[in-house]
C-alpha positions as CSV (number, residue, x, y, z in Angstrom):
1,M,37.5,-0.1,4.7
2,S,36.9,3.6,3.8
3,E,33.4,4.9,3.1
4,K,34.3,5.4,-0.5
5,E,35.4,1.7,-0.9
6,E,32.2,0.6,0.9
7,T,30.2,2.6,-1.5
8,R,32.0,1.1,-4.5
9,T,31.3,-2.4,-3.1
10,R,27.6,-1.5,-2.5
11,I,27.3,-0.2,-6.1
12,E,28.7,-3.4,-7.6
13,K,26.4,-5.5,-5.5
14,L,23.4,-3.4,-6.5
15,K,24.3,-3.6,-10.2
16,Q,24.7,-7.3,-10.1
17,K,21.3,-7.8,-8.3
18,I,19.4,-5.4,-10.6
19,K,20.9,-7.1,-13.7
20,E,19.8,-10.5,-12.3
21,L,16.3,-9.2,-11.6
22,N,16.1,-7.5,-15.0
23,Y,17.0,-10.7,-16.7
24,Q,14.3,-12.5,-14.8
25,Y,11.7,-9.8,-15.5
26,F,12.4,-8.9,-19.1
27,V,13.8,-12.1,-20.5
28,L,12.3,-15.0,-18.5
29,D,9.1,-13.0,-17.7
30,K,9.3,-14.0,-14.1
31,S,10.4,-12.3,-10.9
32,E,11.4,-13.3,-7.4
33,V,10.4,-9.8,-6.2
34,S,7.8,-7.1,-7.0
35,E,8.5,-4.3,-9.4
36,D,8.4,-1.9,-6.4
37,V,11.5,-3.7,-5.0
38,R,13.3,-3.4,-8.4
39,D,12.5,0.3,-8.5
40,S,13.7,0.8,-5.0
41,L,17.1,-0.9,-5.6
42,K,17.5,1.2,-8.8
43,R,16.7,4.4,-6.9
44,E,19.4,3.6,-4.4
45,L,21.9,2.8,-7.2
46,R,21.1,6.1,-9.0
47,S,21.5,8.0,-5.7
48,L,25.0,6.4,-5.0
49,E,26.2,7.0,-8.6
50,A,25.1,10.7,-8.3
51,Q,27.3,11.0,-5.2
52,Y,30.2,9.1,-6.8
53,P,30.0,9.6,-10.6
54,E,33.5,8.1,-10.9
55,F,31.9,4.7,-10.2
56,I,29.4,4.9,-13.1
57,T,30.2,2.3,-15.8
58,P,28.5,1.9,-19.2
59,D,27.0,-1.5,-18.2
60,S,25.2,0.0,-15.1
61,P,21.5,-0.6,-15.2
62,T,21.1,3.2,-14.8
63,Q,22.8,3.7,-18.1
64,R,20.8,1.2,-20.1
65,V,17.4,1.4,-21.8
66,G,15.1,-1.6,-21.9
67,S,16.3,-5.1,-21.5
68,I,18.8,-7.7,-22.6
69,L,17.8,-9.5,-25.8
70,S,16.8,-13.1,-25.1
71,G,18.5,-14.6,-28.2
72,K,15.4,-16.3,-29.4
73,F,14.4,-13.9,-32.2
74,D,16.1,-11.8,-34.9
75,K,17.4,-8.5,-33.7
76,V,16.2,-5.5,-35.8
77,P,17.3,-1.9,-35.4
78,H,14.7,0.6,-34.4
79,I,14.1,3.4,-36.8
80,T,13.9,5.8,-33.8
81,P,16.0,4.8,-30.8
82,K,13.8,4.0,-27.7
83,K,14.4,5.9,-24.5
84,S,13.2,5.1,-21.0
85,L,11.3,7.7,-19.0
86,Q,12.6,9.2,-15.7
87,D,10.5,8.0,-12.8
88,V,9.2,10.4,-10.1
89,F,7.5,9.2,-6.9
90,S,6.1,12.3,-5.3
91,K,4.7,15.8,-6.0
92,E,8.0,17.3,-4.9
93,E,10.0,15.3,-7.5
94,L,7.4,16.2,-10.1
95,L,7.7,20.0,-9.3
96,D,11.5,19.6,-9.4
97,W,11.1,18.3,-13.0
98,V,8.9,21.2,-13.9
99,E,11.5,23.6,-12.5
100,R,14.2,22.0,-14.6
101,I,12.3,22.1,-17.9
102,Q,11.0,25.7,-17.4
103,K,14.7,26.8,-17.5
104,L,15.0,25.2,-21.0
105,V,12.1,27.3,-22.4
106,P,12.2,30.3,-20.1
107,A,9.9,32.7,-22.0
108,E,7.3,30.1,-22.9
109,E,4.2,28.7,-21.2
110,I,4.2,24.9,-20.9
111,A,1.0,22.9,-21.4
112,Y,1.1,19.2,-20.4
113,I,-0.6,16.0,-21.3
114,C,-1.3,13.2,-18.8
115,E,-1.7,9.6,-20.0
116,L,-2.3,6.4,-17.9
117,K,0.9,4.3,-17.6
118,I,-0.2,0.9,-18.8
119,D,1.5,-2.0,-17.0
120,G,2.4,-4.0,-20.2
121,L,5.2,-4.9,-22.6
122,N,6.6,-2.1,-24.8
123,I,6.1,-2.8,-28.6
124,T,6.9,-0.9,-31.7
125,L,5.0,-1.4,-34.9
126,H,6.2,-0.6,-38.5
127,Y,3.7,0.1,-41.3
128,K,4.7,0.5,-45.0
129,K,2.2,2.4,-47.2
130,G,-0.5,1.6,-44.5
131,K,0.2,-2.1,-44.3
132,F,1.6,-3.8,-41.2
133,V,5.2,-5.0,-41.7
134,R,6.9,-5.7,-38.4
135,A,6.6,-5.7,-34.6
136,L,9.6,-5.2,-32.3
137,T,10.2,-5.3,-28.6
138,R,12.0,-2.4,-27.0
139,G,15.1,-4.6,-26.6
140,D,18.2,-2.5,-25.6
141,G,16.7,0.7,-27.1
142,E,18.8,0.5,-30.3
143,K,17.6,-3.0,-31.5
144,G,14.5,-4.9,-30.6
145,E,13.4,-8.5,-31.1
146,D,11.2,-9.3,-34.0
147,V,8.0,-10.7,-32.6
148,T,5.8,-10.1,-35.6
149,H,4.5,-13.6,-35.6
150,A,2.9,-13.2,-32.1
151,V,1.8,-9.6,-32.4
152,K,-0.2,-10.3,-35.6
153,T,-2.5,-12.4,-33.5
154,I,-3.7,-9.4,-31.4
155,E,-7.1,-8.5,-32.9
156,S,-7.0,-4.8,-31.8
157,I,-3.8,-4.2,-33.9
158,P,-4.8,-3.4,-37.5
159,M,-3.1,-5.1,-40.3
160,E,-3.9,-2.1,-42.6
161,L,-4.3,1.5,-41.6
162,N,-7.0,3.9,-42.8
163,E,-4.4,5.9,-44.8
164,P,-1.5,4.6,-46.9
165,V,1.3,6.1,-44.7
166,D,4.6,4.8,-43.5
167,L,4.5,4.7,-39.7
168,E,6.6,3.8,-36.7
169,V,4.4,3.7,-33.6
170,S,5.1,2.5,-30.0
171,G,2.8,1.4,-27.3
172,E,2.0,-1.3,-24.7
173,V,0.7,-4.9,-25.2
174,Y,-1.2,-5.8,-22.1
175,L,-3.5,-8.4,-20.6
176,S,-6.8,-7.4,-19.1
177,K,-7.5,-8.3,-15.4
178,K,-10.2,-10.7,-16.5
179,A,-8.0,-12.5,-19.0
180,F,-5.2,-12.7,-16.4
181,E,-7.4,-14.3,-13.8
182,K,-8.6,-16.8,-16.4
183,I,-5.1,-17.8,-17.4
184,N,-3.9,-18.3,-13.8
185,K,-7.0,-20.4,-13.1
186,Q,-6.1,-22.6,-16.0
187,L,-2.5,-22.9,-14.8
188,E,-3.5,-23.6,-11.2
189,Q,-3.3,-27.4,-11.5
190,S,-0.4,-27.9,-13.8
191,E,2.0,-25.0,-14.1
192,E,3.5,-22.1,-12.2
193,R,1.1,-19.1,-12.0
194,F,2.1,-15.7,-13.4
195,A,2.9,-13.0,-10.8
196,N,1.2,-10.2,-12.8
197,P,-0.5,-9.5,-16.1
198,R,2.6,-7.9,-17.6
199,N,4.6,-11.1,-17.2
200,A,1.8,-13.1,-18.7
201,A,1.6,-10.8,-21.7
202,A,5.4,-10.7,-22.2
203,G,5.5,-14.5,-21.9
204,A,3.0,-14.9,-24.7
205,I,4.7,-12.5,-27.1
206,R,8.1,-14.2,-26.6
207,Q,6.7,-17.7,-27.4
208,L,7.9,-19.2,-30.7
209,D,4.4,-20.6,-31.3
210,P,2.0,-17.7,-32.2
211,A,-1.0,-19.8,-31.0
212,V,0.1,-19.1,-27.4
213,A,-0.3,-15.3,-28.0
214,A,-3.6,-15.9,-29.8
215,S,-5.0,-17.9,-26.9
216,R,-4.2,-15.2,-24.3
217,D,-6.7,-12.5,-25.5
218,L,-3.9,-9.8,-25.6
219,E,-4.8,-6.2,-26.3
220,A,-2.7,-3.1,-27.0
221,F,-2.7,0.7,-26.6
222,F,-0.4,3.0,-28.6
223,Y,0.8,6.5,-27.8
224,E,4.1,7.5,-29.5
225,I,4.8,8.2,-33.2
226,G,8.4,7.7,-34.2
227,I,8.1,8.6,-37.9
228,I,5.1,9.2,-40.2
229,G,5.0,10.1,-43.9
230,T,4.4,8.9,-47.3
231,G,7.0,7.0,-49.4
232,S,10.4,8.6,-48.9
233,Q,8.9,11.7,-47.3
234,R,8.8,11.6,-43.6
235,E,7.0,14.5,-42.1
236,P,6.7,14.7,-38.3
237,S,6.3,18.5,-38.5
238,P,2.5,18.6,-39.1
239,I,2.0,16.9,-35.8
240,S,2.6,19.8,-33.4
241,T,1.4,18.3,-30.1
242,Q,1.1,15.0,-28.4
243,D,-2.6,15.5,-28.2
244,M,-2.6,15.8,-32.0
245,A,-0.4,12.6,-32.3
246,L,-3.0,10.6,-30.3
247,K,-5.8,11.9,-32.5
248,T,-3.8,11.1,-35.6
249,L,-3.3,7.5,-34.4
250,Q,-7.0,7.2,-33.7
251,R,-7.8,8.5,-37.2
252,L,-5.4,6.0,-38.7
253,G,-7.2,3.1,-36.9
254,I,-4.7,2.6,-34.2
255,K,-6.1,2.0,-30.7
256,I,-5.2,4.7,-28.0
257,N,-6.1,5.0,-24.4
258,T,-8.8,7.7,-24.2
259,H,-8.3,8.4,-20.5
260,Y,-5.8,11.2,-21.3
261,K,-6.1,14.9,-20.5
262,V,-4.4,18.0,-21.8
263,C,-3.6,20.3,-18.8
264,K,-2.9,24.0,-19.0
265,N,-0.6,24.0,-16.0
266,I,1.0,21.8,-13.4
267,N,-1.9,22.3,-10.9
268,E,-4.2,20.6,-13.4
269,V,-1.6,17.8,-13.7
270,I,-1.6,17.2,-10.0
271,E,-5.4,17.2,-9.9
272,Y,-5.5,14.5,-12.6
273,I,-2.9,12.4,-10.7
274,E,-4.9,12.7,-7.5
275,N,-8.1,11.5,-9.2
276,V,-6.5,8.4,-10.9
277,P,-6.3,6.1,-7.8
278,H,-10.1,6.4,-7.4
279,K,-10.7,5.2,-11.0
280,R,-7.9,2.6,-10.9
281,E,-9.9,-0.2,-9.4
282,K,-12.6,0.1,-12.0
283,L,-10.2,0.0,-15.0
284,P,-10.2,-3.4,-16.8
285,Y,-6.4,-3.4,-17.0
286,E,-3.5,-2.7,-14.7
287,I,-1.8,0.7,-14.5
288,D,1.2,1.6,-12.4
289,G,1.3,5.3,-12.7
290,V,0.7,8.4,-15.0
291,V,3.0,9.5,-17.8
292,I,3.2,13.3,-17.9
293,K,4.6,14.9,-21.2
294,V,5.0,18.4,-22.4
295,N,2.3,18.7,-25.0
296,S,4.2,20.9,-27.6
297,K,6.5,18.9,-30.0
298,D,8.4,22.1,-30.6
299,Q,9.2,22.3,-26.9
300,W,10.3,18.6,-27.1
301,Q,13.0,19.6,-29.6
302,K,14.2,22.5,-27.4
303,M,14.3,20.3,-24.2
304,G,16.0,17.3,-25.9
305,F,17.3,14.2,-24.2
306,T,19.7,13.1,-21.5
307,A,21.8,10.0,-22.3
308,K,19.0,7.8,-21.2
309,A,15.7,9.7,-21.1
310,P,13.7,12.5,-22.8
311,R,13.7,15.7,-20.7
312,Y,10.1,16.5,-21.8
313,A,8.4,13.6,-20.1
314,V,8.4,11.7,-16.8
315,A,6.5,8.7,-15.4
316,Y,4.8,9.4,-12.1
317,K,4.8,6.0,-10.3
318,F,2.2,5.2,-7.7
319,Q,3.4,5.0,-4.1
320,P,5.3,1.7,-3.8
321,K,3.6,-1.0,-1.7
322,Q,7.1,-2.5,-1.1
323,A,10.5,-0.9,-0.9
324,T,14.1,-1.8,0.1
325,S,16.2,-0.4,2.9
326,R,19.2,-1.3,5.0
327,I,18.9,-2.3,8.7
328,L,21.2,0.1,10.8
329,D,20.3,-1.5,14.1
330,I,17.9,-3.8,15.9
331,I,16.3,-2.6,19.1
332,V,13.8,-4.2,21.5
333,Q,10.6,-2.4,22.5
334,V,8.4,-3.4,25.5
335,G,4.7,-3.2,24.9
336,R,1.7,-2.6,27.3
337,T,1.3,-6.3,28.1
338,G,5.1,-6.8,28.7
339,V,5.8,-8.4,25.3
340,L,9.3,-7.7,23.9
341,T,9.2,-6.9,20.2
342,P,12.4,-6.7,18.1
343,V,12.3,-3.6,15.8
344,A,14.6,-2.8,12.8
345,V,15.9,0.7,12.7
346,M,16.5,1.5,9.0
347,E,17.5,4.1,6.5
348,P,14.3,6.1,5.9
349,V,12.3,5.0,2.8
350,E,8.9,5.7,1.3
351,V,6.4,2.9,1.5
352,S,2.6,3.2,0.7
353,G,2.7,7.0,1.0
354,S,4.7,7.5,4.2
355,T,8.3,7.6,5.3
356,V,9.3,4.5,7.2
357,S,12.4,4.3,9.4
358,R,11.4,1.5,11.7
359,A,9.7,-1.9,11.0
360,T,8.6,-4.7,13.3
361,L,10.5,-8.0,13.2
362,H,7.6,-9.6,15.2
363,N,9.6,-12.1,17.4
364,E,12.7,-14.2,17.7
365,D,11.3,-17.1,15.7
366,E,10.4,-14.9,12.7
367,M,13.8,-13.3,12.8
368,G,15.4,-16.8,12.7
369,K,13.2,-17.9,9.8
370,K,14.2,-14.9,7.7
371,D,17.7,-14.8,9.1
372,V,17.6,-11.0,9.7
373,R,20.9,-9.4,10.6
374,I,22.1,-5.9,11.4
375,G,23.4,-4.4,8.1
376,D,21.1,-6.5,5.8
377,T,19.2,-5.0,2.9
378,V,15.6,-6.0,3.3
379,I,12.2,-5.7,1.5
380,L,9.6,-3.8,3.5
381,Q,5.8,-3.5,3.3
382,K,3.0,-2.4,5.5
383,A,1.2,-5.3,7.2
384,G,-2.5,-4.8,6.9
385,D,-1.6,-1.6,5.0
386,V,-0.6,0.0,8.3
387,I,2.3,-1.5,10.3
388,P,5.7,-1.6,8.5
389,E,7.3,-5.1,8.6
390,V,10.3,-6.8,7.1
391,V,9.2,-9.3,4.4
392,E,12.4,-10.7,3.2
393,V,16.2,-10.4,3.3
394,L,18.1,-9.8,0.1
395,K,21.0,-12.1,1.0
396,D,22.8,-11.5,-2.4
397,L,23.6,-8.0,-1.2
398,R,25.5,-9.1,1.9
399,T,29.1,-8.1,2.3
400,G,30.1,-10.4,5.2
401,R,30.1,-7.6,7.8
402,E,26.4,-8.2,8.8
403,K,25.9,-9.0,12.5
404,K,23.5,-11.5,14.1
405,F,21.2,-10.2,16.7
406,H,20.9,-12.0,20.1
407,F,17.6,-11.6,22.0
408,P,18.2,-10.1,25.5
409,S,17.7,-12.3,28.6
410,R,16.6,-9.2,30.6
411,C,14.1,-6.4,30.0
412,P,15.8,-3.5,28.4
413,V,13.7,-1.1,30.4
414,C,13.6,-2.4,34.0
415,G,16.3,-5.1,33.9
416,A,13.9,-7.9,35.1
417,V,14.3,-11.4,33.7
418,V,12.3,-12.1,30.5
419,S,10.5,-15.4,30.0
420,R,8.9,-17.2,27.1
421,E,5.7,-19.0,27.8
422,K,5.3,-22.6,26.6
423,G,3.9,-22.7,23.1
424,M,4.2,-18.9,22.6
425,A,6.6,-17.0,20.3
426,A,7.0,-13.9,22.4
427,Y,9.3,-13.1,25.3
428,R,7.7,-11.2,28.1
429,C,9.0,-9.0,31.0
430,T,8.3,-10.8,34.3
431,N,8.0,-7.5,36.2
432,K,4.3,-6.5,36.4
433,N,5.4,-3.0,37.6
434,C,7.8,-2.5,34.7
435,F,7.9,1.2,33.7
436,A,7.5,0.3,30.0
437,V,4.4,-1.7,30.7
438,Q,2.9,1.1,32.8
439,R,3.8,3.7,30.1
440,E,2.5,1.8,27.1
441,G,-0.7,0.9,29.0
442,L,-1.4,4.6,29.7
443,I,-0.6,5.6,26.1
444,H,-3.1,2.9,24.9
445,F,-5.7,4.0,27.5
446,V,-5.8,7.7,26.2
447,S,-5.4,6.7,22.5
448,K,-7.9,7.8,19.8
449,N,-9.7,4.4,19.5
450,A,-9.9,4.1,23.3
451,M,-10.7,7.0,25.7
452,N,-9.7,9.5,22.9
453,I,-8.2,12.1,25.2
454,E,-6.8,14.7,22.8
455,G,-3.5,16.3,23.7
456,L,-2.3,13.5,26.0
457,G,0.1,12.0,23.5
458,E,3.1,9.8,24.1
459,K,5.4,12.7,25.1
460,V,3.0,14.2,27.6
461,I,2.2,10.8,29.2
462,L,6.0,10.3,29.6
463,Q,6.4,13.8,31.2
464,L,3.5,13.1,33.6
465,L,5.1,9.8,34.6
466,E,8.5,11.3,35.1
467,V,7.3,14.0,37.5
468,G,5.1,11.4,39.3
469,L,1.7,13.0,38.5
470,I,0.2,9.8,37.2
471,K,0.7,6.1,37.7
472,T,-2.7,4.5,36.9
473,P,-5.5,5.5,34.4
474,S,-7.6,6.9,37.3
475,D,-4.8,9.4,38.1
476,I,-5.5,11.1,34.7
477,Y,-8.9,12.2,36.1
478,K,-7.3,13.8,39.1
479,L,-5.1,16.2,37.1
480,T,-5.5,19.9,37.6
481,A,-4.5,23.0,35.7
482,E,-1.8,23.6,38.3
483,D,-0.4,20.1,37.6
484,L,-0.2,20.6,33.9
485,L,1.2,24.1,33.9
486,I,4.4,22.9,35.6
487,L,5.2,20.9,32.4
488,P,7.5,22.4,29.8
489,L,5.8,24.4,27.0
490,F,2.4,24.2,28.7
491,K,0.3,27.4,28.5
492,D,-3.2,28.2,29.7
493,K,-4.9,27.3,26.4
494,K,-3.2,24.0,25.9
495,T,-3.9,23.0,29.5
496,Q,-7.5,23.9,29.3
497,N,-7.9,22.0,26.0
498,I,-6.5,18.8,27.7
499,L,-8.7,19.2,30.8
500,D,-11.8,19.7,28.5
501,S,-10.8,16.5,26.6
502,I,-10.4,14.6,29.9
503,E,-13.9,15.7,31.0
504,K,-15.4,14.8,27.6
505,S,-13.9,11.3,27.8
506,K,-15.9,10.5,30.9
507,N,-18.9,9.6,28.7
508,I,-17.9,6.6,26.7
509,T,-19.4,3.5,25.0
510,L,-18.8,0.1,26.6
511,D,-16.8,-1.3,23.6
512,K,-14.3,1.6,23.6
513,F,-14.0,1.5,27.4
514,I,-13.3,-2.3,27.4
515,F,-10.7,-1.7,24.6
516,A,-9.1,1.1,26.6
517,L,-8.4,-1.4,29.5
518,G,-5.7,-3.0,27.4
519,I,-6.8,-6.6,28.1
520,R,-4.3,-9.0,26.5
521,Y,-5.2,-10.2,23.0
522,L,-8.4,-8.0,23.1
523,G,-8.4,-5.9,19.9
524,E,-11.0,-3.4,18.8
525,Q,-13.3,-5.9,17.2
526,N,-13.0,-8.4,20.1
527,S,-13.9,-5.6,22.5
528,A,-17.0,-4.8,20.4
529,D,-18.0,-8.5,20.3
530,F,-17.5,-8.9,24.1
531,S,-19.3,-5.6,24.8
532,A,-22.3,-6.7,22.6
533,Y,-22.5,-10.0,24.5
534,I,-22.5,-8.3,27.9
535,L,-25.2,-5.8,26.9
536,Q,-27.3,-8.5,25.3
537,K,-27.0,-10.6,28.5
538,T,-28.0,-7.6,30.7
539,G,-30.8,-6.4,28.4
540,H,-29.1,-3.1,27.3
541,P,-30.0,-1.1,30.5
542,H,-29.8,2.7,30.3
543,D,-28.2,2.9,33.7
544,F,-25.3,0.3,33.0
545,T,-22.2,1.4,35.0
546,I,-18.7,0.2,35.6
547,L,-19.9,-1.4,38.8
548,D,-22.3,-3.5,36.7
549,L,-19.4,-4.4,34.4
550,I,-17.4,-5.6,37.5
551,K,-20.4,-7.8,38.5
552,E,-20.5,-9.3,35.0
553,F,-16.8,-9.9,35.1
554,E,-17.1,-11.7,38.4
555,K,-19.9,-14.0,37.2
556,I,-18.6,-14.9,33.7
557,T,-16.8,-18.3,33.3
558,A,-14.1,-19.4,30.9
559,D,-16.5,-21.8,29.2
560,E,-19.0,-19.0,28.7
561,L,-16.3,-16.8,27.2
562,N,-15.4,-19.4,24.7
563,L,-19.0,-19.5,23.4
564,I,-19.1,-15.7,22.5
565,E,-19.0,-15.1,18.8
566,G,-15.6,-13.7,17.7
567,I,-13.9,-14.7,21.0
568,G,-11.4,-17.5,20.6
569,D,-9.5,-19.5,23.2
570,K,-6.6,-17.0,23.3
571,V,-8.8,-14.0,23.8
572,A,-11.0,-15.8,26.4
573,A,-7.8,-16.7,28.3
574,G,-6.7,-13.0,28.2
575,I,-10.1,-11.8,29.5
576,S,-10.1,-14.5,32.2
577,N,-6.6,-13.6,33.5
578,Y,-7.5,-9.9,33.5
579,I,-10.7,-10.5,35.6
580,K,-8.8,-12.7,38.2
581,N,-6.3,-9.9,38.9
582,K,-7.6,-8.0,42.0
583,K,-5.6,-4.9,41.0
584,H,-7.6,-4.6,37.8
585,I,-10.9,-4.7,39.6
586,E,-9.6,-2.1,42.0
587,M,-8.6,0.1,39.1
588,L,-12.1,-0.3,37.6
589,R,-13.6,0.9,40.9
590,E,-11.3,3.9,40.8
591,L,-12.4,4.8,37.3
592,Y,-16.0,4.6,38.5
593,D,-15.2,7.0,41.4
594,A,-13.5,9.3,38.9
595,G,-16.9,9.8,37.2
596,I,-16.6,7.7,34.1
597,K,-20.1,6.8,32.7
598,I,-20.9,4.1,30.2
599,T,-23.3,5.4,27.5
600,I,-25.5,2.8,25.9
601,E,-26.5,3.2,22.3
602,H,-29.8,1.6,21.3
603,K,-29.3,0.7,17.6
604,K,-32.0,0.1,15.1
605,K,-31.6,-2.7,12.6
606,T,-29.8,-1.5,9.4
607,A,-28.4,-3.0,6.2
608,L,-25.1,-3.4,8.1
609,T,-26.5,-5.2,11.2
610,G,-24.7,-8.5,11.7
611,K,-22.4,-7.9,8.6
612,S,-18.6,-8.0,8.8
613,F,-16.4,-5.6,6.9
614,V,-12.7,-5.3,6.1
615,I,-11.2,-2.0,4.8
616,T,-8.3,-1.6,2.4
617,G,-6.7,1.4,0.8
618,T,-7.4,5.1,1.4
619,L,-11.0,6.5,1.5
620,K,-11.5,10.0,0.1
621,S,-14.6,11.0,2.2
622,M,-13.4,9.8,5.6
623,S,-10.5,8.4,7.6
624,R,-10.3,4.6,8.2
625,D,-11.1,5.2,11.9
626,Q,-14.2,7.2,10.9
627,A,-15.3,4.4,8.5
628,K,-14.9,1.8,11.3
629,D,-16.9,3.8,13.8
630,K,-19.7,4.3,11.2
631,I,-19.9,0.6,10.5
632,K,-20.0,-0.2,14.2
633,S,-22.6,2.5,14.9
634,L,-24.9,0.8,12.3
635,G,-24.5,-2.6,13.8
636,G,-21.7,-4.0,11.6
637,R,-18.4,-5.6,12.6
638,V,-15.0,-4.6,11.4
639,L,-12.4,-7.3,10.9
640,S,-8.6,-6.8,10.4
641,S,-8.2,-9.6,7.8
642,I,-10.2,-11.4,5.1
643,T,-11.8,-14.7,5.9
644,H,-14.6,-16.8,4.4
645,D,-16.9,-15.2,7.0
646,T,-16.2,-11.7,5.7
647,N,-19.3,-10.2,4.0
648,Y,-17.7,-7.1,2.4
649,L,-14.3,-5.6,1.5
650,V,-14.4,-1.8,1.3
651,V,-11.8,-0.8,-1.3
652,G,-10.3,2.7,-1.3
653,A,-7.4,4.2,-3.3
654,E,-4.2,2.1,-3.5
655,P,-5.6,-1.1,-2.0
656,G,-3.3,-3.7,-0.4
657,S,-3.1,-7.4,-0.7
658,K,-6.5,-7.9,0.9
659,L,-8.1,-7.2,-2.5
660,E,-6.4,-10.3,-4.0
661,K,-7.4,-12.3,-1.0
662,A,-11.0,-11.2,-1.3
663,K,-11.0,-12.2,-5.0
664,E,-9.6,-15.6,-4.1
665,L,-12.3,-16.3,-1.4
666,G,-15.1,-14.7,-3.4
667,V,-15.8,-12.0,-0.9
668,A,-17.9,-9.1,-2.2
669,T,-16.1,-5.8,-2.7
670,L,-17.5,-2.2,-2.4
671,N,-15.9,0.9,-3.9
672,E,-16.2,4.1,-1.9
673,K,-19.4,5.2,-3.6
674,E,-21.1,1.9,-3.0
675,F,-20.0,1.9,0.6
676,L,-21.3,5.4,1.2
677,R,-24.7,4.4,-0.4
678,M,-24.9,1.5,2.1
679,L,-24.3,3.9,5.0
680,E,-27.2,6.1,4.0
């Protein structure tokens, strides 16, 4: 099949899937996937249609506005046809839009207005001589469904305006976060819970019984005037800006969202957008972006419309937490403990603010459960807001040419036999001297949260291994300027910086040193717990050395390990196996001889002592690693996931699924300001 024919097939598959998802979302008020996934599929379809415009058909989801009418209600023509907004997902796309519209008004300055994009159901109201007449859904853009009976129950919508004007006004009906939680709590025992507040609001509006809408505590914001005037005179001309339109609605008694801002230039727009995520969590309702409009109505007229959208406005959508992509290949990586991990190599896609082209498939069992194949279209997200993973396969988009992946029986790096331990999901290389294990162990040893040797990244470690300059961690401390200068692109300054960083790393806290050893199953927090136990047991001596650590290793029993807080059976087994290996003890002695000194921090009791924290989202004042270090330095513990034992969830901008989990378990949340106050 030719590339063109493959593209045609792909376009048809995408159209069918998007139509099915649109029907679920707009008509049934349900969805099997998140809105991010729908958006991602639409972006791919739009991109393919741009490359092959001959395949665009009138029924394509990219050529339609709004949704299919459900058939329950009367269909009424809109006075002013409703258009969808073009979505943008980055500053680059926003600046491209600005460049396009500037060409339409070349000699004029453009001012903008930014409005929060409420995640609700689009509704248009009609008023006659100031009295409420009708409410319509967006429908297909030309006609909407008459939902007057339900909308009349929304208390924030006036039945009579402050002036006797004819008015067509559009906005969003929404459900507050509080009301949404209340509804889902009530549905817990008997019915299927709503996926999001927008679905719950839409479901209420489309009920034949208005009592359902009345019981949901719906609210509404309005932002767009279609027509305004008195009697047969319709006079949009006195309203010269969108800012004036919002103020006019407010004067008439129509509720608007006051978190808008008029911006003199695009730099002010970007500043507004950057500040919204920090306010988002505190808002009592859900938003999914910012709508940016040209403020001047005169410029609106000059810029006009495309077939589907106005040119004078765009919707800046927040970074998607999920996206779709196609698997081009599946490879196997060998980690520092010899574990073989299948990794999907994909078409690059933006997820949670970064471009992702690889995602973990975890292990053979997980691949089997999800039935992941090469060529599949999959849903991606970042596990724990960090590691990209495949969540689900969109099997409806299969063509029949997808290939099953067969796990290798031999290590792809050294060729040794791989084995699977009883009761374990992972395959492991049986060669303890496997080059991949050696390489990954060294990369972990020098990493930021371990020995933190700046300049010794993955590429440099690989170069040093290939020329035989290092084999074990202690070899790093034997490197000289002459050794490094033989490597490609190494100059005096770069060499000296690395040597300085190696020297600096010789003074390290016990928890970071233990983490650097790469003991199987021992993560950062487990290393901190284990370190705290050892220091408590030895009385926090100032002169604690690696030799003292070896003594403690030799004395500690498996039963004792199991009693340490935060150390479970699996971690205890990992520590026990590490200690029993004579090569590891020998390596520790070599590191002692290399001059590595353990620094003991004597911590005072603080508000964080003994408390456990989880972090989600992006913090403005510090990186996530800096926040973790600060918590630990003040006696707190940092966990990777929310449990009943978690004391606080620190919530930054664009939080992940941990926030919902915290709400479910009743875990206290701290915004960035509250967190910083606690650190003082």
